[in-house]
C-alpha positions in Angstrom: 0.0 0.0 0.0 1.0 3.7 -0.4 3.2 5.0 2.4 0.7 7.8 3.0 -2.1 5.3 3.5 -2.4 3.6 6.9 -4.0 0.1 6.6 -5.7 -1.3 9.7 -7.1 -4.8 9.8 -9.8 -5.5 12.5 -10.0 -9.2 13.3 -11.4 -11.7 15.9 -11.0 -15.3 16.4 -14.6 -15.8 17.3 -17.7 -14.4 15.6 -20.3 -12.3 17.4 -17.9 -10.1 19.3 -19.0 -6.8 17.7 -16.1 -6.6 15.3 -18.0 -5.1 12.3 -19.7 -2.6 14.5 -16.3 -1.5 15.9 -14.8 -1.3 12.4 -17.6 0.9 11.1 -17.6 3.3 14.1 -13.8 3.5 14.1 -13.8 4.3 10.4 -16.4 7.0 10.8 -14.6 8.5 13.8 -11.3 8.8 11.8 -13.2 10.3 8.9 -14.9 12.7 11.3 -11.5 14.2 12.0 -11.0 15.1 8.4 -9.1 12.0 7.3 -10.4 10.4 4.1 -11.2 6.8 5.3 -12.4 3.7 3.5 -14.0 0.7 5.3 -13.5 -2.5 3.3 -16.0 -5.1 4.3 -13.8 -8.1 3.9 -16.2 -10.6 5.3 -16.7 -11.3 1.6 -19.7 -13.6 1.5 -21.5 -12.6 4.7 -20.7 -8.9 5.0 -23.1 -6.7 7.0 -21.4 -3.3 7.1 -24.0 -2.1 4.5 -26.8 -3.3 6.7 -25.3 -1.6 9.8 -25.2 1.8 7.9 -28.5 1.4 6.2 -27.2 1.3 2.6 -28.3 -0.8 -0.3 -25.3 -1.4 -2.6 -26.1 -2.3 -6.2 -22.6 -3.6 -6.8 -20.3 -5.5 -4.5 -16.9 -7.1 -4.3 -18.1 -9.8 -6.7 -18.5 -7.2 -9.5 -15.0 -5.9 -8.7 -13.6 -9.4 -9.3 -15.7 -10.6 -12.2 -16.6 -7.3 -14.1 -14.6 -4.5 -15.6 -15.3 -2.1 -12.8 -13.2 -0.1 -10.3 -13.7 0.5 -6.6 -15.2 3.9 -7.5 -18.0 2.0 -9.3 -19.0 0.0 -6.2 -18.2 2.3 -3.2 -20.9 3.8 -1.0 -20.6 7.4 0.0 -23.0 9.9 1.6 -23.1 13.6 2.4 -24.1 12.5 6.0 -20.8 10.7 6.4 -18.1 13.1 5.1 -14.7 11.7 4.2 -16.1 8.1 4.5 -16.2 5.4 1.8 -17.6 1.9 2.1 -16.4 -0.9 -0.1 -19.3 -3.4 0.3 -19.1 -7.1 0.5 -21.6 -9.7 -0.8 -24.3 -11.4 1.2 -24.8 -15.1 0.8 -22.7 -15.3 -2.3 -21.1 -18.7 -2.4 -18.2 -17.9 -4.7 -16.8 -15.3 -2.3 -16.2 -18.0 0.3 -13.3 -19.4 -1.5 -11.3 -16.9 -3.6 -8.6 -18.1 -5.9 -5.1 -16.6 -6.0 -6.1 -14.8 -9.2 -9.2 -13.3 -7.5 -7.1 -12.2 -4.5 -4.6 -10.5 -6.9 -7.4 -8.7 -8.8 -8.9 -7.5 -5.5 -5.6 -6.4 -4.0 -4.6 -4.5 -7.2 -7.9 -2.7 -7.4 -7.7 -1.7 -3.7 -4.1 -0.4 -4.4 -5.5 1.7 -7.3 -7.8 3.4 -4.8 -5.2 4.2 -2.2 -4.3 7.7 -3.4 -7.7 8.9 -2.4 -7.6 7.9 1.3 -5.4 8.3 4.3 -6.8 5.3 6.2 -8.1 1.9 5.0 -9.9 -0.1 7.7 -10.3 -3.8 6.7 -13.2 -5.6 8.5 -12.1 -9.2 8.1 -14.3 -12.3 8.6 -14.2 -14.1 11.9 -11.6 -16.9 12.3 -8.3 -17.4 10.5 -9.2 -18.4 6.9 -6.7 -17.9 4.0 -8.6 -14.7 3.1 -8.4 -13.3 6.6 -4.6 -14.0 6.7 -4.2 -12.4 3.3 -5.9 -9.2 4.3 -4.0 -9.0 7.6 -0.7 -9.5 5.7 -1.6 -6.3 3.7 -2.0 -4.2 6.8 0.3 -2.0 8.9 -1.7 -2.4 12.1 -3.8 -5.3 13.5 -6.7 -4.7 16.0 -8.1 -7.8 17.6 -11.5 -7.5 19.2 -12.4 -9.8 22.1 -15.1 -10.0 24.7 -15.0 -11.2 28.3 -15.6 -14.9 27.3 -13.1 -17.7 27.5 -14.0 -18.8 23.9 -13.3 -15.4 22.5 -10.0 -15.0 24.3 -8.9 -18.6 23.3 -9.8 -18.0 19.6 -8.0 -14.6 19.6 -4.9 -16.4 20.8 -5.4 -19.0 18.1 -5.5 -16.3 15.4 -2.3 -14.7 16.6 -0.6 -18.2 16.8 -1.6 -19.0 13.1 -0.3 -15.6 12.0 3.0 -16.1 13.9 3.4 -19.6 12.2 3.0 -17.9 8.8 5.6 -15.3 9.7 3.0 -12.4 9.9 3.6 -10.2 12.9 2.0 -6.8 12.9 1.7 -3.9 15.4 -1.1 -5.4 17.4 -3.7 -3.7 19.6 -6.4 -5.3 21.7 -10.0 -4.0 22.1 -12.1 -5.5 24.9 -15.8 -5.1 23.9 -18.8 -5.4 26.3 -16.5 -4.7 29.2 -18.1 -4.5 32.6 -15.4 -3.0 34.9 -11.9 -1.6 35.1 -10.8 -4.6 37.0 -12.2 -7.0 34.4 -10.4 -5.1 31.6 -7.0 -5.0 33.3 -7.2 -8.7 34.4 -8.2 -9.9 30.9 -5.6 -7.8 29.1 -2.7 -8.5 31.5 -3.3 -12.3 31.3 -3.7 -12.2 27.5 -0.6 -10.0 27.1 1.5 -12.3 29.3 0.4 -15.4 27.5 1.1 -14.2 23.9 4.4 -12.7 25.1 5.5 -16.0 26.8 4.4 -18.5 24.2 4.3 -16.5 20.9 6.9 -13.8 21.6 4.4 -11.2 20.4 3.9 -7.8 21.9 0.3 -6.6 22.2 -1.0 -3.3 23.5 -4.4 -2.3 24.9 -6.2 0.2 22.6 -9.0 0.3 25.1 -12.3 -1.1 26.2 -15.8 -0.6 25.0 -18.2 -0.9 28.0 -21.5 -2.7 27.6 -24.0 -0.2 26.3 -27.7 -1.0 25.9 -27.9 1.7 23.2 -25.7 -0.3 20.8 -28.3 -3.0 19.9 -30.8 -0.2 19.4 -28.4 1.6 17.0 -27.9 -1.7 15.1 -31.6 -2.3 14.7 -32.0 1.3 13.5 -29.2 0.8 11.0 -27.5 3.8 12.4 -23.9 3.8 13.7 -23.7 4.5 17.5 -21.5 7.5 16.6 -24.6 9.1 15.1 -27.3 7.4 17.1 -25.8 8.7 20.4 -23.2 11.3 19.4 -22.7 12.7 22.9 -22.6 9.3 24.6 -19.6 7.8 26.3 -19.2 5.1 23.6 -19.0 7.7 20.8 -16.4 9.6 22.9 -14.4 6.4 23.2 -14.4 5.8 19.4 -13.2 9.4 18.9 -10.4 8.8 21.4 -9.4 5.6 19.6 -9.4 7.5 16.3 -7.2 10.3 17.7 -4.7 7.8 19.2 -4.4 5.9 15.9 -4.1 9.1 13.8 -1.3 10.4 16.1 0.2 7.0 16.6 0.1 7.4 20.4 -0.9 4.2 22.2 0.2 3.6 25.7 -1.4 0.6 27.4 -0.2 1.4 30.9 -1.6 4.9 30.7 -5.1 3.4 30.3 -5.4 2.7 34.0 -6.3 6.2 35.0 -8.6 6.5 32.1 -10.4 3.3 33.0 -11.0 4.5 36.5 -12.7 7.6 35.1 -14.7 5.5 32.6 -16.1 2.9 34.9 -16.2 4.9 38.2 -17.5 8.1 36.7 -20.3 8.3 39.2 -17.9 9.0 42.0 -17.8 12.7 43.1 -14.7 14.6 44.1 -15.8 14.3 47.7 -15.6 10.5 47.5 -12.0 10.6 46.5 -9.4 10.4 49.3 -7.6 13.6 50.1 -3.9 13.8 49.6 -2.0 14.0 52.8 0.1 17.1 52.8 2.2 16.1 55.8 5.7 14.8 55.0 5.8 13.0 58.3 3.5 10.2 57.1 5.3 7.5 55.1 3.5 4.2 54.2 5.5 1.2 53.4 5.3 0.1 49.8 4.4 -3.5 50.8 1.6 -2.2 52.9 0.3 0.0 50.0 0.5 -3.0 47.7 -1.5 -5.2 50.2 -4.2 -2.5 50.6 -4.5 -2.1 46.8 -4.9 -5.9 46.4 -7.6 -6.0 49.0 -9.4 -3.1 47.3 -9.2 -4.9 44.0 -10.7 -8.1 45.6 -13.6 -6.0 47.1 -14.2 -4.4 43.7 -14.3 -7.8 42.1 -16.8 -9.0 44.6 -19.0 -6.0 44.1 -18.7 -6.4 40.3 -19.7 -10.1 40.6 -22.8 -9.2 42.7 -23.7 -6.5 40.2 -23.2 -8.9 37.3 -25.4 -11.6 39.0 -28.1 -9.0 39.6 -28.1 -7.9 36.0 -28.2 -11.4 34.7 -31.2 -12.2 36.8 -32.9 -9.0 35.8 -32.2 -9.8 32.1 -33.6 -13.3 32.6 -36.8 -11.8 34.0 -37.1 -9.4 31.1 -36.5 -12.2 28.6 -39.2 -14.3 30.3 -41.7 -11.5 30.0 -40.8 -10.6 26.4 -41.3 -14.2 25.3 -45.0 -13.8 26.1 -45.1 -11.3 23.2 -42.6 -12.6 20.7 -43.2 -15.8 18.8 -40.4 -18.2 19.6 -41.0 -21.4 17.8 -39.7 -20.8 14.2 -37.8 -23.8 12.7 -35.0 -23.5 10.1 -36.1 -25.0 6.8 -39.8 -24.5 7.3 -41.9 -22.4 5.0 -42.8 -18.8 5.6 -45.7 -17.7 3.5 -46.0 -14.0 2.4 -49.5 -12.9 1.5 -50.7 -9.9 -0.5 -54.4 -9.0 0.0 -55.3 -12.7 0.9 -55.1 -13.6 -2.8 -51.5 -13.7 -3.9 -48.9 -15.6 -1.9 -45.2 -16.5 -2.1 -43.4 -19.0 0.0 -39.7 -19.1 1.1 -37.6 -21.2 3.5 -36.6 -19.8 6.9 -32.8 -19.7 7.1 -32.4 -18.3 10.6 -33.2 -15.5 13.0 -32.0 -13.4 15.9 -34.8 -13.6 18.6 -36.6 -10.4 18.9 -34.6 -8.6 16.2 -34.9 -10.1 12.8 -35.7 -13.2 10.7 -34.1 -14.0 7.3 -35.4 -16.2 4.5 -34.1 -17.4 1.2 -34.7 -15.2 -1.8 -36.5 -16.4 -4.9 -37.8 -14.6 -8.0 -41.4 -14.6 -6.9 -40.5 -13.1 -3.6 -38.4 -10.4 -5.3 -41.3 -9.5 -7.5 -43.7 -9.4 -4.6 -41.4 -7.1 -2.6 -40.6 -4.8 -5.5 -43.2 -2.2 -4.4 -43.8 -3.3 -0.8 -41.9 -2.7 2.4 -44.6 -4.0 4.8 -46.3 -7.3 4.3 -48.3 -10.1 6.0 -46.5 -13.3 6.8 -48.0 -16.7 7.8 -46.3 -19.6 9.5 -47.8 -23.1 10.2 -46.9 -24.4 13.7 -48.4 -27.5 15.5 -51.7 -27.3 13.8 -51.9 -23.6 14.2 -51.5 -20.7 11.8 -49.4 -17.8 13.0 -50.0 -14.5 11.2 -48.0 -11.3 11.7 -47.1 -8.1 10.1 -43.4 -7.6 9.1 -41.3 -5.1 7.2 -38.0 -5.2 5.3 -34.9 -4.4 7.2 -32.7 -4.6 4.1 -33.9 -4.0 0.6 -32.6 -7.0 -1.4 -30.6 -6.7 -4.6 -30.1 -9.1 -7.5 -26.9 -10.3 -5.9 -28.4 -11.2 -2.5 -29.5 -14.7 -1.6 -31.2 -13.8 1.6 -33.7 -11.1 2.6 -34.1 -9.8 6.2 -37.4 -9.0 7.9 -38.3 -7.6 11.3 -39.0 -10.2 13.9 -42.7 -10.7 14.9 -43.5 -9.2 18.2 -47.3 -9.3 18.0 -49.1 -12.0 16.1 -52.4 -13.8 15.8 -52.8 -17.5 16.3 -55.6 -19.4 14.6 -56.4 -23.1 15.1 -56.3 -24.9 11.7 -58.7 -27.6 13.0 -62.1 -27.3 14.6 -61.8 -30.9 15.9 -59.3 -33.7 16.4 -57.4 -34.6 13.2 -56.7 -38.2 12.1 -53.4 -39.0 10.3 -53.9 -40.9 7.0 -52.0 -41.4 3.8 -54.7 -41.6 1.1 -54.3 -41.2 -2.6 -57.0 -38.8 -3.8 -58.4 -37.3 -7.0 -58.7 -33.5 -7.1 -60.8 -31.6 -9.5 -59.8 -27.9 -10.1 -61.5 -26.0 -12.9 -62.7 -29.2 -14.4 -59.2 -30.6 -14.6 -58.4 -33.8 -12.6 -55.1 -34.4 -10.9 -53.7 -36.7 -8.2 -53.0 -35.5 -4.7 -52.3 -37.1 -1.3 -54.4 -36.6 1.8 -52.2 -36.3 4.9 -54.9 -36.1 7.6 -58.6 -35.4 7.8 -61.6 -35.0 10.1 -65.3 -34.3 9.6 -64.6 -30.6 8.8 -61.7 -30.7 6.4 -58.3 -32.2 5.4 -54.6 -31.5 4.8 -53.7 -32.3 1.3 -50.4 -32.4 -0.7 -50.6 -31.3 -4.3 -48.1 -30.7 -7.0 -50.7 -28.3 -8.6 -50.2 -24.9 -7.0 -53.3 -23.6 -5.2 -54.3 -20.3 -3.8 -56.3 -19.4 -0.7 -60.0 -19.3 -1.5 -59.7 -21.8 -4.4 -62.7 -24.2 -4.8 -62.1 -27.9 -5.6 -63.6 -31.3 -5.5 -62.0 -34.3 -3.6 -62.7 -38.0 -4.1 -60.9 -40.8 -2.3 -61.4 -44.3 -1.0 -61.2 -44.8 2.8 -59.0 -47.6 4.2 -62.2 -49.6 4.9 -63.0 -49.6 1.2 -65.8 -47.1 1.2 -65.8 -44.5 -1.6 -66.1 -40.8 -0.7 -66.6 -38.6 -3.8 -67.1 -35.1 -4.9 -66.7 -33.3 -1.6 -66.7 -29.6 -2.4 -63.7 -28.0 -0.6 -62.2 -24.6 -0.1 -58.5 -23.8 0.4 -58.3 -22.1 3.8 -54.5 -22.0 4.4 -51.1 -22.9 3.0 -48.8 -24.9 5.2 -45.7 -25.4 3.0 -45.2 -24.8 -0.7 -47.2 -27.9 -1.7 -49.4 -28.6 1.4 -52.9 -27.0 1.8 -55.5 -27.0 4.5 -59.0 -27.3 3.0 -62.4 -27.1 4.6 -65.3 -29.4 3.6 -68.0 -26.9 2.3 -70.5 -29.4 0.8 -70.6 -33.1 1.6 -73.4 -35.6 0.8 -75.2 -37.3 3.7 -73.9 -40.7 2.5 -70.3 -39.5 2.4 -70.7 -37.9 5.8 -72.0 -41.1 7.3 -69.2 -43.2 5.8 -66.6 -40.7 7.0 -68.1 -40.6 10.5 -68.2 -44.4 10.7 -64.5 -44.7 9.7 -63.4 -42.1 12.2 -65.3 -43.9 15.0 -63.6 -47.1 14.1 -60.3 -45.3 13.9 -60.7 -44.0 17.5 -61.4 -47.6 18.7 -58.3 -49.0 17.0 -55.9 -46.2 18.3 -57.5 -45.8 21.7 -58.4 -42.2 20.8 -54.9 -41.0 20.0 -55.8 -40.1 16.5 -52.7 -41.5 14.9 -51.4 -44.9 13.9 -47.8 -43.7 14.0 -45.6 -41.7 16.3 -46.0 -38.0 15.5 -42.8 -36.4 14.4 -41.7 -33.4 16.4 -40.5 -31.5 13.4 -41.7 -31.3 9.8 -40.6 -29.8 6.5 -38.4 -30.9 3.6 -34.7 -30.4 4.4 -33.4 -32.3 1.3 -32.5 -29.2 -0.7 -31.0 -27.1 2.2 -27.3 -26.7 2.4 -25.4 -26.6 5.7 -24.9 -22.8 5.1 -28.7 -22.4 5.0 -29.0 -23.9 8.5 -26.8 -21.4 10.2 -28.8 -19.1 12.6 -27.8 -15.4 13.2 
């Protein structure tokens, strides 16, 4: 890279530590100080920097590699964010998960072409230590590793540095401790981490600083607004500006963070609370005694912090317990979500994952793209344990032609409708269906006196009228029941109500169900009911990952 461009990679061994959020706000903080800064979303196939800032890129890294375009053609820039440029990644694009050496060379060369326009390039790498992550870190002048106070995060961060060391890649490395709870916690974690990497890897690391837990950060994420702009006068924004200033002026001093941490975590203390300095020269305390007092105070603070942490955890559990009464919590990956427009036109798509209370994302298909073209809010339906869940949802991220997933708001309020007025009976009957005077085969999954669940290769819509004919297991013929499609379970399963049934057919059906009850002792099924349903055959392992 150009000697006038400082390249900073932000990495983490473990995902979910707030790395992308940190990268975005750090980039904006540097740009805010008049330094042209680009954020390169290098989580190439699952990037979310665009989502965090509320942008909808039409072109991404994939176009940079495959098409004859420059970074200028794909960058996002806005008058709101002066001196800031975003180089967006793809979302759910399989090819970007495994770049060839040629792809890496193209990408690196095009980034180099852009260097003259910026003073800082922040690279938000993917979690872990893939070849792509190592490649981007090797391009950098500075490495920032984000960890959280969890043993898995600390262990994986150490693993990342170990892999880099084995490959001969040693950079100026700073540590950021996100979601920190106290000064004591920050110092203890960093001191132990610093000692470990120094002893076993012979690597020097320095503490850039902590980011204390802030309930406003999830709010900012859900509003697609960086915390720097969501809460510009808040302590978190002040921290990011301090980080930016330290990096711009290349002044990092880990040990000097102690006094700063005291102010940050104990800011509620008044001047009257602080011990007064003794002016008498006659009082001299032994250094060992001072050390012992300090250690005892640290233990007391740790105890208080533990009590406070326990209290907050219990309080959070109570809040979650209450919130679950409002939020629907029984989605299953791979099941169908049905999107309905005016109760007449519907499109189905598979659920790929969710973040409880925040968002749910589904697989994109052409029909869904067409439906969403002029809509931002829509009605969705989900079949669950013989019930129909209906809720209003809205787009959190406008999909593009390059996306393979679409993200909707998570349902907080919903209506629940029973799909059966009476007990259902599991059957597996071949049936004949007449729709618009055209006959086709279908399968009856279960039935009762009021309706049935059928499986049909012929697409049906809510409100369609059809005729069903079938032979019961006892050999009795039931024919020409007039049915109405009431709901759509999956893409090829439909709940129908019996609108008109002849007296003879009704008697035969009733006699069969009575006999069925006697055989099954009233359980309504001859086989053990499966706890889950849905077709998982065409779902890849990547589709089954929850956010």
